[in-house]
VMD Tcl script that draws the C-alpha trace (Angstrom):
set ca {
  {131.43 134.50 99.33}
  {132.35 138.00 100.58}
  {134.55 138.59 97.54}
  {131.78 137.55 95.14}
  {129.26 139.68 97.06}
  {131.54 142.72 96.75}
  {132.07 142.00 93.04}
  {128.29 141.90 92.55}
  {127.89 145.19 94.42}
  {130.64 146.82 92.36}
  {129.17 145.61 89.10}
  {125.71 146.99 89.90}
  {127.02 150.20 91.39}
  {128.80 151.17 88.18}
  {125.86 150.05 86.06}
  {123.45 152.33 87.92}
  {125.96 155.17 88.26}
  {126.73 155.16 84.51}
  {123.05 155.85 83.75}
  {122.73 158.55 86.40}
  {125.98 160.24 85.38}
  {125.02 160.35 81.72}
  {121.64 161.88 82.49}
  {123.22 164.37 84.89}
  {125.51 165.59 82.10}
  {122.43 165.93 79.90}
  {120.64 168.01 82.56}
  {123.68 170.26 82.94}
  {123.73 170.69 79.17}
  {120.05 171.62 79.23}
  {120.86 174.39 81.71}
  {123.78 175.65 79.63}
  {122.02 175.64 76.28}
  {118.44 175.99 77.47}
  {116.93 177.40 80.66}
  {119.87 179.27 82.15}
  {121.64 180.53 79.06}
  {125.22 179.80 78.03}
  {127.05 182.51 79.95}
  {125.41 181.78 83.31}
  {124.73 178.10 82.72}
  {128.33 177.35 81.79}
  {129.27 178.00 85.42}
  {127.42 174.82 86.34}
  {130.34 172.83 84.95}
  {132.57 174.19 87.70}
  {130.00 173.04 90.26}
  {129.54 169.65 88.68}
  {131.47 167.85 91.45}
  {128.70 168.96 93.81}
  {125.95 167.51 91.63}
  {126.70 163.79 91.64}
  {127.07 162.96 95.32}
  {123.45 161.86 95.58}
  {123.83 159.83 92.39}
  {126.74 157.98 94.00}
  {124.68 157.45 97.12}
  {121.66 156.24 95.15}
  {123.70 153.88 93.00}
  {125.35 152.46 96.13}
  {121.99 151.76 97.77}
  {120.60 150.12 94.62}
  {123.73 147.99 94.32}
  {123.35 146.90 97.94}
  {119.72 145.87 97.40}
  {120.66 143.90 94.30}
  {123.55 142.22 96.12}
  {121.19 141.09 98.87}
  {118.77 139.74 96.29}
  {121.64 137.83 94.65}
  {122.79 136.07 97.85}
  {120.89 132.83 97.05}
  {122.73 132.62 93.70}
  {126.10 133.44 95.25}
  {125.73 130.73 97.88}
  {125.47 128.11 95.17}
  {129.03 128.71 94.11}
  {127.98 129.27 90.50}
  {124.92 131.20 89.53}
  {126.53 133.83 87.32}
  {123.52 133.78 85.01}
  {121.15 134.13 87.98}
  {123.17 137.08 89.28}
  {123.00 138.78 85.87}
  {119.25 138.20 85.47}
  {118.55 139.42 89.00}
  {120.71 142.49 88.41}
  {118.87 143.34 85.20}
  {115.49 142.96 86.91}
  {116.56 145.85 89.15}
  {118.70 147.84 86.72}
  {116.21 148.16 83.87}
  {113.38 149.69 85.99}
  {115.93 151.97 87.65}
  {117.20 153.14 84.26}
  {113.63 153.86 83.13}
  {112.94 155.74 86.37}
  {116.09 157.80 85.90}
  {115.19 158.63 82.29}
  {111.62 159.62 83.17}
  {112.98 161.73 86.04}
  {115.26 163.45 83.55}
  {112.20 164.65 81.64}
  {110.15 165.56 84.72}
  {113.11 167.63 85.94}
  {113.03 169.56 82.67}
  {109.26 169.90 82.39}
  {108.00 170.14 85.97}
  {111.07 171.11 87.96}
  {112.23 167.95 89.71}
  {112.64 164.17 89.57}
  {109.71 161.78 89.48}
  {108.39 161.17 92.98}
  {105.25 160.56 95.04}
  {103.93 164.09 94.55}
  {104.33 164.00 90.77}
  {102.52 160.67 90.59}
  {99.68 161.95 92.74}
  {99.43 165.15 90.72}
  {99.19 163.15 87.52}
  {96.40 161.15 89.12}
  {94.55 164.44 89.43}
  {94.00 164.26 85.68}
  {92.22 160.92 85.83}
  {89.61 160.51 83.13}
  {86.09 161.24 84.43}
  {84.55 159.25 81.58}
  {85.21 155.53 81.22}
  {87.45 154.66 78.30}
  {88.59 158.25 77.74}
  {92.19 159.38 78.08}
  {92.97 161.69 81.03}
  {93.12 165.37 80.16}
  {96.74 165.52 81.21}
  {97.58 163.06 78.44}
  {96.99 165.84 75.91}
  {99.98 167.65 77.39}
  {102.18 164.65 78.18}
  {101.74 163.15 74.72}
  {103.29 166.26 73.18}
  {106.60 165.29 74.74}
  {106.61 161.69 73.55}
  {108.70 161.81 70.42}
  {111.62 159.92 68.94}
  {114.07 161.78 71.17}
  {112.28 160.84 74.37}
  {111.87 157.20 73.36}
  {115.53 157.07 72.34}
  {116.50 158.40 75.75}
  {114.49 155.71 77.52}
  {115.99 152.97 75.38}
  {119.47 154.45 75.71}
  {119.26 154.44 79.50}
  {118.21 150.78 79.49}
  {120.99 149.82 77.08}
  {123.63 151.62 79.15}
  {122.46 149.91 82.34}
  {122.32 146.49 80.71}
  {125.57 146.98 78.79}
  {127.64 148.04 81.78}
  {126.14 145.27 83.88}
  {126.98 142.69 81.18}
  {130.48 143.83 80.30}
  {131.69 145.19 83.63}
  {133.57 142.04 84.79}
  {135.63 142.14 81.60}
  {136.20 145.89 81.82}
  {137.31 145.67 85.44}
  {139.94 143.08 84.64}
  {141.63 145.51 82.27}
  {142.10 148.20 84.90}
  {145.20 148.36 87.02}
  {145.18 148.63 90.78}
  {146.26 152.30 90.73}
  {143.49 153.28 88.35}
  {140.93 151.49 90.50}
  {142.29 153.28 93.55}
  {142.05 156.67 91.81}
  {138.48 156.00 90.72}
  {137.51 154.94 94.22}
  {139.14 158.01 95.74}
  {137.38 160.29 93.25}
  {134.01 158.73 94.07}
  {134.59 159.11 97.80}
  {135.50 162.78 97.35}
  {132.47 163.36 95.12}
  {130.22 161.71 97.70}
  {131.64 163.90 100.45}
  {131.20 167.07 98.38}
  {127.70 166.32 97.15}
  {126.10 164.69 100.17}
  {128.01 165.94 103.20}
  {129.32 169.37 102.16}
  {126.70 170.72 99.75}
  {123.93 171.25 102.35}
  {126.27 173.62 104.20}
  {127.21 175.49 101.03}
  {123.84 175.85 99.34}
  {123.53 179.54 100.27}
  {127.24 180.28 100.64}
  {130.41 180.40 98.60}
  {132.95 177.87 97.51}
  {136.26 179.22 96.19}
  {134.64 182.63 95.73}
  {131.69 181.32 93.69}
  {128.13 181.48 95.07}
  {126.68 178.00 95.10}
  {123.54 177.56 93.03}
  {122.95 174.03 91.75}
  {119.44 174.65 90.33}
  {118.26 171.41 91.95}
  {120.52 169.32 89.73}
  {122.06 167.63 92.76}
  {118.96 165.44 93.11}
  {119.04 161.79 92.14}
  {116.12 159.80 90.76}
  {116.16 156.80 93.08}
  {116.85 158.82 96.22}
  {114.11 161.31 95.37}
  {111.52 158.61 94.68}
  {112.32 156.60 97.79}
  {112.54 159.57 100.13}
  {109.22 161.00 98.91}
  {107.46 157.88 100.21}
  {109.51 157.53 103.39}
  {109.56 161.20 104.39}
  {105.92 161.42 105.64}
  {106.67 158.75 108.23}
  {109.21 161.11 109.81}
  {106.99 164.19 109.77}
  {106.47 163.94 113.54}
  {110.19 164.51 114.01}
  {110.15 167.91 112.32}
  {110.57 170.78 114.69}
  {109.02 174.16 114.05}
  {110.08 177.66 115.06}
  {106.75 179.09 113.94}
  {105.13 181.57 116.31}
  {101.45 181.91 115.50}
  {99.77 184.58 117.61}
  {96.35 184.30 115.94}
  {95.27 180.91 114.59}
  {92.57 182.48 112.36}
  {94.20 185.61 110.88}
  {97.74 185.63 109.53}
  {99.66 188.89 109.88}
  {100.66 190.11 106.40}
  {102.07 193.45 107.54}
  {105.11 194.64 105.60}
  {108.43 193.48 107.01}
  {110.60 195.68 104.80}
  {108.70 198.84 105.69}
  {106.97 199.13 102.32}
  {104.90 202.27 101.86}
  {102.04 203.21 99.54}
  {101.85 207.00 99.56}
  {100.51 207.20 96.02}
  {96.76 207.72 95.65}
  {95.90 204.65 93.62}
  {93.24 205.19 90.91}
  {91.01 202.36 92.14}
  {90.44 204.18 95.42}
  {88.59 206.96 93.61}
  {85.90 204.47 92.57}
  {82.38 204.64 93.97}
  {80.56 201.60 95.29}
  {77.41 200.77 93.37}
  {74.88 198.25 94.58}
  {72.89 195.78 92.49}
  {75.52 195.48 89.80}
  {75.98 192.29 87.80}
  {79.38 190.60 88.14}
  {81.35 188.61 85.60}
  {84.71 187.21 86.66}
  {86.80 185.93 83.74}
  {89.55 183.57 84.84}
  {92.28 183.21 82.25}
  {94.43 180.09 82.06}
  {98.23 180.30 82.33}
  {98.52 183.97 81.33}
  {101.48 185.83 82.81}
  {101.76 189.61 82.80}
  {105.22 189.44 81.26}
  {103.79 188.25 77.95}
  {101.19 190.99 77.54}
  {103.26 193.98 78.60}
  {105.62 193.94 75.65}
  {105.20 196.36 72.77}
  {103.30 195.47 70.67}
  {101.21 193.63 73.22}
  {100.17 190.05 72.54}
  {96.83 190.88 74.19}
  {96.04 194.44 73.11}
  {92.50 194.56 74.48}
  {93.50 193.41 77.97}
  {96.68 195.49 77.94}
  {94.63 198.53 77.01}
  {92.38 198.43 80.07}
  {94.60 200.92 81.87}
  {93.86 203.43 79.09}
  {90.15 202.67 78.91}
  {87.59 204.90 80.60}
  {85.97 203.07 83.50}
  {88.73 200.49 83.85}
  {91.63 199.95 86.23}
  {94.51 197.53 85.84}
  {96.30 196.13 88.89}
  {99.83 196.25 87.53}
  {101.55 194.42 90.37}
  {99.19 191.50 90.96}
  {100.21 187.99 92.04}
  {98.54 184.63 92.18}
  {98.98 182.63 95.38}
  {100.09 179.43 93.63}
  {100.82 178.41 90.02}
  {98.10 175.77 90.20}
  {94.49 176.44 89.18}
  {92.49 175.03 92.08}
  {94.84 176.62 94.59}
  {94.29 179.99 92.93}
  {90.51 179.53 92.80}
  {90.30 178.79 96.52}
  {92.08 182.03 97.38}
  {90.11 183.99 94.79}
  {86.73 182.81 96.10}
  {87.41 182.56 99.85}
  {90.10 185.22 100.28}
  {92.17 182.75 102.27}
  {95.82 181.83 101.94}
  {96.21 178.42 100.29}
  {97.16 175.13 101.88}
  {100.98 175.13 102.01}
  {101.61 171.84 100.19}
  {100.75 170.67 96.68}
  {97.35 169.29 97.78}
  {94.44 171.45 96.66}
  {91.47 172.45 98.80}
  {89.39 169.87 96.92}
  {91.51 167.15 98.51}
  {92.17 168.70 101.93}
  {88.84 170.28 102.92}
  {86.39 170.76 100.01}
  {83.48 171.68 102.33}
  {85.51 174.32 104.18}
  {83.16 176.83 105.74}
  {84.71 179.98 104.44}
  {82.21 182.49 103.11}
  {83.07 182.61 99.43}
  {82.34 185.27 96.84}
  {79.58 183.23 95.19}
  {77.95 182.44 98.55}
  {77.84 186.09 99.58}
  {76.38 187.14 96.25}
  {73.84 184.32 96.32}
  {72.68 185.40 99.79}
  {72.25 188.91 98.40}
  {69.87 187.77 95.67}
  {72.24 187.11 92.79}
  {71.71 184.30 90.32}
  {75.07 182.49 90.38}
  {76.53 180.50 87.49}
  {79.83 178.77 86.83}
  {80.56 178.35 83.14}
  {83.78 176.78 81.95}
  {85.15 175.40 78.72}
  {87.25 173.05 80.89}
  {86.35 169.92 82.86}
  {85.17 170.42 86.44}
  {86.23 166.87 87.25}
  {89.87 167.77 86.68}
  {91.72 168.38 89.96}
  {88.37 167.62 91.66}
  {87.21 171.19 91.15}
  {83.53 170.26 91.36}
  {84.07 168.86 94.87}
  {84.86 172.39 96.05}
  {82.45 174.42 93.92}
  {79.39 172.31 94.68}
  {79.45 173.81 98.18}
  {79.61 177.44 96.99}
  {75.92 178.21 96.31}
  {76.00 178.11 92.52}
  {72.60 177.95 90.87}
  {74.05 176.51 87.68}
  {77.14 174.63 86.51}
  {78.14 174.24 82.88}
  {81.40 172.62 81.76}
  {82.75 170.83 78.70}
  {80.79 167.69 79.63}
  {77.33 169.22 79.60}
  {77.63 172.45 77.61}
  {74.85 172.59 74.97}
  {76.29 172.58 71.46}
  {79.56 170.90 72.48}
  {79.06 168.25 69.78}
  {79.40 170.86 67.05}
  {82.59 172.66 68.11}
  {86.28 171.84 68.35}
  {87.55 170.32 71.56}
  {90.25 168.14 73.07}
  {90.58 166.36 76.40}
  {91.31 169.68 78.14}
  {88.28 171.62 76.92}
  {86.18 173.22 74.20}
  {86.34 176.18 71.85}
  {85.93 179.27 74.06}
  {83.49 180.84 71.62}
  {80.81 178.39 72.71}
  {81.27 179.31 76.38}
  {81.16 183.02 75.52}
  {77.88 182.48 73.66}
  {76.30 180.85 76.71}
  {77.53 183.64 79.00}
  {75.98 186.32 76.82}
  {72.79 184.26 76.46}
  {72.57 184.02 80.25}
  {73.19 187.77 80.60}
  {70.35 188.44 78.19}
  {68.04 185.98 79.91}
  {68.78 187.35 83.40}
  {68.85 191.02 82.42}
  {65.98 191.80 84.78}
  {67.69 190.26 87.80}
  {71.20 190.44 89.16}
  {73.61 187.71 88.13}
  {77.13 186.54 88.90}
  {79.05 184.49 86.34}
  {82.40 182.89 86.99}
  {83.94 181.96 83.64}
  {86.97 179.69 83.68}
  {88.85 179.57 80.38}
  {91.05 176.62 79.43}
  {92.79 178.01 76.35}
  {96.53 178.66 76.91}
  {96.88 175.45 78.85}
  {99.49 173.20 77.31}
  {99.42 172.11 74.46}
  {98.14 175.66 73.67}
  {95.51 174.74 71.10}
  {92.43 176.92 70.92}
  {90.55 175.53 67.94}
  {90.82 173.03 65.12}
  {92.76 175.43 62.92}
  {95.46 175.73 65.56}
  {95.77 171.97 65.98}
  {96.14 171.49 62.23}
  {98.82 174.16 62.01}
  {101.36 173.25 64.73}
  {103.99 175.79 65.73}
  {106.76 175.64 68.29}
  {105.45 175.78 71.86}
  {105.99 179.46 72.56}
  {104.56 180.56 69.21}
  {101.50 178.39 69.86}
  {101.16 179.96 73.28}
  {101.39 183.50 71.88}
  {98.73 182.63 69.30}
  {96.53 181.32 72.13}
  {96.96 184.62 73.99}
  {95.62 186.49 70.98}
  {92.66 184.13 70.81}
  {91.95 184.68 74.53}
  {92.13 188.44 74.11}
  {89.50 188.27 71.37}
  {87.17 186.32 73.66}
  {87.58 188.91 76.44}
  {86.69 191.57 73.90}
  {83.65 189.51 72.80}
  {82.31 189.43 76.36}
  {82.89 193.11 77.15}
  {81.49 194.29 73.82}
  {78.67 191.75 74.03}
  {77.60 193.10 77.42}
  {77.67 196.59 75.91}
  {75.46 195.49 72.99}
  {72.97 194.07 75.48}
  {72.81 197.47 77.15}
  {74.21 196.06 80.40}
  {77.63 197.75 80.53}
  {76.40 200.42 82.96}
  {75.25 197.77 85.41}
  {77.90 195.06 85.03}
  {81.28 194.83 86.74}
  {83.77 192.69 84.81}
  {86.88 191.36 86.53}
  {89.63 189.74 84.45}
  {92.35 187.75 86.17}
  {94.60 184.80 85.44}
  {94.84 181.72 87.63}
  {98.65 181.68 87.25}
  {101.42 182.25 84.72}
  {103.49 180.00 82.49}
  {107.22 179.51 82.19}
  {109.23 178.98 79.01}
  {112.69 178.46 80.45}
  {113.39 181.99 81.65}
  {114.81 180.45 84.83}
  {116.00 176.95 85.74}
  {113.05 174.60 86.04}
  {110.59 177.29 84.99}
  {108.78 175.39 82.27}
  {105.01 175.24 82.34}
  {103.56 175.92 85.77}
  {103.32 174.41 89.21}
  {106.69 174.39 90.94}
  {108.38 177.76 90.45}
  {107.39 181.22 91.64}
  {109.44 183.46 89.37}
  {107.63 186.41 87.77}
  {106.57 184.43 84.70}
  {104.88 181.93 87.04}
  {103.05 184.16 89.55}
  {102.88 187.76 88.23}
  {99.51 187.82 86.45}
  {97.04 190.33 85.02}
  {94.09 191.60 87.05}
  {91.79 194.27 85.62}
  {88.39 195.69 86.52}
  {85.88 197.28 84.14}
  {82.58 198.64 85.40}
  {80.29 201.52 86.28}
  {81.91 201.89 89.70}
  {84.99 203.15 87.88}
  {83.25 205.63 85.58}
  {85.55 208.49 84.70}
  {88.59 206.62 85.98}
  {91.47 204.95 84.21}
  {95.00 203.93 85.02}
  {97.12 201.31 86.74}
  {97.49 200.58 90.43}
  {101.09 199.90 91.39}
  {101.24 198.37 94.89}
  {101.52 194.55 95.16}
  {98.18 192.75 95.33}
  {97.12 189.15 95.67}
  {94.32 186.77 94.72}
  {93.09 187.00 98.31}
  {92.26 190.67 97.59}
  {89.90 189.93 94.68}
  {86.71 188.87 96.49}
  {86.82 191.68 99.10}
  {87.45 194.23 96.36}
  {84.50 193.05 94.27}
  {82.21 193.07 97.31}
  {83.51 196.51 98.26}
  {82.71 197.87 94.80}
  {79.20 196.40 95.14}
  {78.69 198.07 98.51}
  {78.21 194.71 100.23}
  {79.51 193.71 103.62}
  {82.74 191.73 103.50}
  {82.58 188.54 105.58}
  {84.92 188.27 108.54}
  {86.34 185.06 107.04}
  {87.90 186.99 104.14}
  {91.52 187.88 104.88}
  {92.36 190.06 101.86}
  {92.03 193.81 101.37}
  {89.27 195.75 99.67}
  {91.55 197.51 97.21}
  {88.95 200.16 96.51}
  {89.25 201.46 100.08}
  {92.58 200.25 101.46}
  {96.11 200.87 100.31}
  {97.73 199.45 103.42}
  {100.94 197.74 102.32}
  {100.81 193.98 102.73}
  {103.15 191.11 102.01}
  {102.03 188.97 99.10}
  {102.71 185.25 99.60}
  {102.89 182.43 97.05}
  {104.15 178.88 96.81}
  {104.66 176.03 94.36}
  {104.28 172.27 94.41}
  {107.07 169.69 94.48}
  {109.28 168.51 92.96}
  {111.53 171.54 92.64}
  {109.11 173.55 94.76}
  {109.69 177.16 95.68}
  {107.89 179.45 98.10}
  {108.19 183.18 98.10}
  {106.82 186.61 98.80}
  {106.79 190.16 97.56}
  {107.14 192.98 100.07}
  {107.27 196.34 98.34}
  {110.20 196.23 95.93}
  {111.64 193.03 97.40}
  {110.95 189.53 96.17}
  {112.22 186.62 98.23}
  {112.26 182.97 97.12}
  {113.35 179.88 99.00}
  {113.68 176.54 97.23}
  {112.89 173.20 98.82}
  {116.61 172.43 98.91}
  {117.25 175.51 101.06}
  {118.60 177.80 98.34}
  {117.54 181.42 98.89}
  {117.04 184.15 96.30}
  {116.39 187.85 96.85}
  {115.63 190.32 94.08}
  {114.98 194.04 93.94}
  {112.13 194.13 91.41}
  {112.33 197.89 91.05}
  {115.65 197.56 89.19}
  {115.69 193.84 88.34}
  {112.21 192.76 87.17}
  {113.71 189.79 85.30}
  {115.13 188.35 88.54}
  {118.71 187.94 87.42}
  {120.78 189.38 90.29}
  {120.56 187.51 93.58}
  {121.10 189.97 96.46}
  {120.85 187.44 99.27}
  {124.47 187.87 100.31}
  {124.03 191.57 101.12}
  {120.65 191.24 102.87}
  {120.86 188.21 105.14}
  {118.94 189.80 108.02}
  {116.00 190.80 105.83}
  {115.99 187.40 104.13}
  {115.92 185.71 107.52}
  {112.75 187.61 108.44}
  {111.17 186.70 105.10}
  {112.07 183.04 105.56}
  {110.50 182.98 109.00}
  {107.30 184.49 107.61}
  {107.07 181.71 105.03}
  {107.68 179.10 107.71}
  {104.99 180.66 109.89}
  {102.56 180.73 106.96}
  {103.10 177.02 106.29}
  {102.28 176.11 109.89}
  {99.39 178.59 110.09}
  {97.58 177.59 106.90}
  {98.02 173.87 107.38}
  {96.48 174.13 110.83}
  {93.70 176.52 109.82}
  {92.52 174.73 106.67}
  {92.58 171.27 108.24}
  {90.69 172.50 111.32}
  {88.74 175.41 109.88}
  {85.36 174.87 111.54}
  {86.78 174.38 115.02}
  {89.10 177.38 114.78}
  {86.36 179.61 113.41}
  {84.06 178.63 116.28}
  {86.73 179.68 118.76}
  {87.22 182.99 116.94}
  {85.05 186.08 116.98}
  {84.20 185.21 113.37}
  {82.07 182.24 114.49}
  {79.13 181.56 112.13}
  {75.87 183.17 113.16}
}
mol new
graphics top color blue
foreach p $ca { graphics top sphere $p radius 0.5 }
foreach p [lrange $ca 0 end-1] q [lrange $ca 1 end] { graphics top cylinder $p $q radius 0.2 }
display resetview
């Protein structure tokens, strides 16, 4: 019985491991020939022994589970067919999970797990019988290659499971011993040794595995088990103030330059239009010639200032919107404010303007049901909502499950401006164009390009719509009484760094460094670019400052028109493959969820290629502690906002 049980375990171990090993080689190849580039990515081959320890561990656990399930068959003395069928009932789903995790690792930064599944659920269809919006993006990746990979993984699992007894008989005892020894060494390297090496050196080479050490089964299982052990986690966080987080510079950053925005003059009773771009990173509009010439030209336009070093708080739309409106740091996990505390009693930008007599409108070409955005915005004193579901004229324009042609939304914004010209208005306009799959109109969909070319074309389309709004306000004679703010929710990655594809997990420059520009009468006679790092939490206070309105005590950002006090800019990303990071003056620090640390000097390395962590351990340690403190602070504050605010001097009046 014991011998047959061990034979069953061995058979299933090698079946599962063959699938995982093949996909791991494919991921390494993707790094070499894709995200990381050949010269740097080729080094991953020398670290490959560190990458498969978790695969060995995962295959061993799966084999043990299958062996237990096969015990009734083994007790019968025969039952070979039952053992095979039982094995395949486990092996086939595992192979499919591993293959799907291979693609999620490429596209969203890590293996399939609880968080990915819950994030996908955020795109649930709001209309019965209609495909979720996220399907428009996912479907782009379902081609012959992907289907072949899924089938190939299943065939490998089934084939090894079927033929293994015959293959094993042909191997000598020495070969079996060598294979076993190699697997034991690999397990020790990848599971026991790697955690100690992740930020150190091995044989003179700095260890950077790009998250490839993760294994599909282990990642999926642990993501569901981990919350049960959350009470065991210790914390070294030291929170002095439970309502205000200290963002003072750690590296001693200075801002001696007189920034052009600070020469602006507050002007009351000015209309406000905030244009939120979708997935637009600064890196793509700063090249010459610019892909967005109108937006790029704001720094040279009279009455306009560009914030050249601006960062989103999170490469996820609803996260960014919460910080933009409430001037609060975001919740430190993947869950958006709409899931954690949608009625949070911050005093948002729209609420303050509404209390000061503004007509407030939210107009978006997207779907407010996606990511439960409406659950948050319905508590923000908007007089009017208009999205792709109820926008007049939507039946006559191009659209997909993500949204509508932006030209229709622009028309309604200008119509509202004309209608409300005798009263003050605030419009928040959320664009959807530049979200994957990067279609902007029917002509784009009928003329498919490669992904990046489609994205660049979408940027040009967005730039034209920004121009339409600014010039349209001018034609209405409202330019001298309308402040226009243009900002992106987050950036978009195209493989510049490992795992940096799309948005959500990573916080490299292409993911979090975004445009922010202001055009309005408060800036008359001014032009130029501000250079100190700024954040989404600074947007609402700055707009209110330029309007001459009091800034609520709940807002934690700076009024950039009156303050140039250096501050640390924080940002994070969602799992899998999550990173958190900060910018403090010239320094940018990133820590990955596997413990890997990165430190870049952006003044000389804006592309984030040279990791300086080894020479700056003390500084990195201070940065890491700040990120840990932020996680504890924001989780506590946002979950218990009303109680904490009541205990603070900022209690509601």
